N, C-alpha and C positions, 0 to 999 in steps of 0.2 A: 812652229808646230806644223806637222803634216796636215794637209787638208783632206777631208773625207773625199772630196772630188778628185783628188790625186791618188787615192789608194789603189784604184783599179782603173786606170785611164783607158784601158782597152775595152772595157765593158760599158756600153752606153745605157744599160738598164740595171737598176737595183731592184731585185725582187723584194717585195714587202710581204713578209711571211707572218701569218697568224697560226701558231702551233697549239693545238688542243691536247695532243698526246706527245710527251717528250720522247717517246720511243720512235716517233716519226722523224725526229729532227735530223739524225745522221743520214738516213737514206735520202731524205728530201734535199739536204745540203749537197750530198754527193751527186744527185741528179742535176742540180743547178750548176755546180762546178763543171761537171762533164759537158753540160750544154754551153759553157762559156760565160757563165754569170757568177763569178767568185765573190762579189761584194753582196752580202746578204744581210738585210735588215729584219731582225726578229722583233716583232712588236710586243711591248709589255702589256698585252691586253688579256692574257690568260695566266692561270696559275702555273702552267707548264713552261712559260717563256724563259725564266732564268735557268732552269734545268736544261732547256733546249740549247741555250747559248753555251752553257758549260760543255755539253756533249759535243756540239759542233766544233768548239775550240779545241777540244781534246782529241777528237777522232777524225776530223776533216781539216788537216793543216793547210790544204790548198785554199780553203775558204777564208774570207775576211768577214767575220761575223760581228755585227753591231746590234745595238738596241734601239728600237724605235718607240714612238709614243712615250717618250721620257718627259714627264710633266712636273717633276718635283726633285728636290735635292736628294730625297731618299731613293727615288728611282735612279738617279745618277749613281749613287753609292752602290746600290744593289747591282746595277748593270756592270759597273766597273769590277765589283767583287766577283761577278760571274765570269769575267774574262772578256767582256765586250771590248772590241777594238775601235769602235766609234759610237757616237750618240746622235740621235735624231729626235727633234721635238716638233710637234705640230704648231707650236707657238712659243712665246718666250716671255719671261719677266726678268727683272734685274736679278732677283735671287736665283732663278734657274740658270741664267747666263753665268753668274758667278760660280755656281756649282759645277756646270759643265766645264768652264775654264779651269777650275780647281782640280778637276779629275785628271788633267793632263792628256785626255783623249781628244782626238779630232771630233768636232761636233758640227751639226747643221741645225741652227735654230729656224723655226718655221715663221714665214711671213706671208701676208696676203695683200699688203698695201704699200704704196710708195713711201709713206711716212715711216712705216716699220723698217723698210730697207734703209732709209736715210739714218734712222736712229741707230741701227746696227753698224752702219758704216762709220758713224761718229765714235762707236765703241771699238773700232778696228776690226770688225768682222766683215769679211767680204764674200764668204760662201754661205749660202742659205738654202733652205727648203722652201719652195713656193707651194703653199697648200691652203685650201684644196684647189688644185690647179684649174680644173674645168669650171667649177662653181665660182671661182674668184676672177674669172675673166679669160682664162685659157691663153692660147697662143697670141691673140691680138694684144691683150693686156701686158703679158710678159715681154713681148717684143717691143712694146712702147716704152718700157723701162730702159732698154739698151742704150738709147740716145743720151738721156740726161744722167744715167747712172751706169756708165760702162764698166766701172770697177766691180760691180756686183755680179757674182756667178750663182746660178741656180740649179737645183735638182727639183723640177716640178713633179708633184705627186698628187694623186687624187682624181680618179675618173679617167685616167689615161689608158688607152688601149693600143693594140698593135697597129690599128689604123690611124690613130691620132699621134702616136709617138714621133713619127718622122718629122711632122711639122714643128714640134717642140725642139727636136734635136737639130733642126736647121737654124735655130736662132743663135746669134753670136754670144748670147749671155747664158746659154744652157750647156752644161757639161755632161749631164746624164738625166735620165728620168727614172722615177720610181713607179712600180706597177705591180699588179697582182694577176694580170691576164694569163701569165704562164703557169698559174697555180689554180686552175679551175676546181671548184668545190667537188665535182664528181670524181675527178682524178685523185684528189687528196683522199676522199672517202674510200676509194677503191685501192689506195696505195699504188697507183699506176705511175711508178717513178719513170718508166720509159717514156710515157707521154709527157711528163713534166720536163724531162731532158730534151725531148724533141721541141717543145714549145720554147724552152730556154734557148736552144740553139737558134731558133727563128728570131727571137728577140735580140740575141747577141750579134746577129748579122746586120742589125740596123746601124747606120752610120751616124756618128756624132758630127755636129756641124763645126 
């Protein structure tokens, strides 16, 4: 199965998008793609999320749109039905892992401890979301996992900014980071897609390690 971390290897940042109005989904996705961030995680936190995923998949073919905050088998089914091309969870259970595997879609289960990483490695899963990155120990913690667990690759997400992203991206076990800093609330409220595009371009210029 294709890995989420290999879907858009040229993009070091995955925008984590919360969409309140599905009408904003297409112009927002176009701005992110134009700025160089084609891998877009739409979180299943709002009633508009599934319609947003459908719209992006239909109207922005350059985007690789996935579903985040997937926490149940029903969420997996709904996301897959809406056309999501990958799945991201903040954590995982055996049932959720089975559902994500059963979907046939690339997925990133969330972890925050070494034991969770080892347990997933036992299950044959090597690509994971490290969440909540800053609160769970940040760069020092994630870097310390690279020695004993070099086969694990991560997309750290949670509290990461333009200023802190480079330190994560310099780690040998980090393929990309997830973030929201290119989606400031005032820009979204004003539908200032040009600003979103500019911030996306700035994020896309970061170099992965």
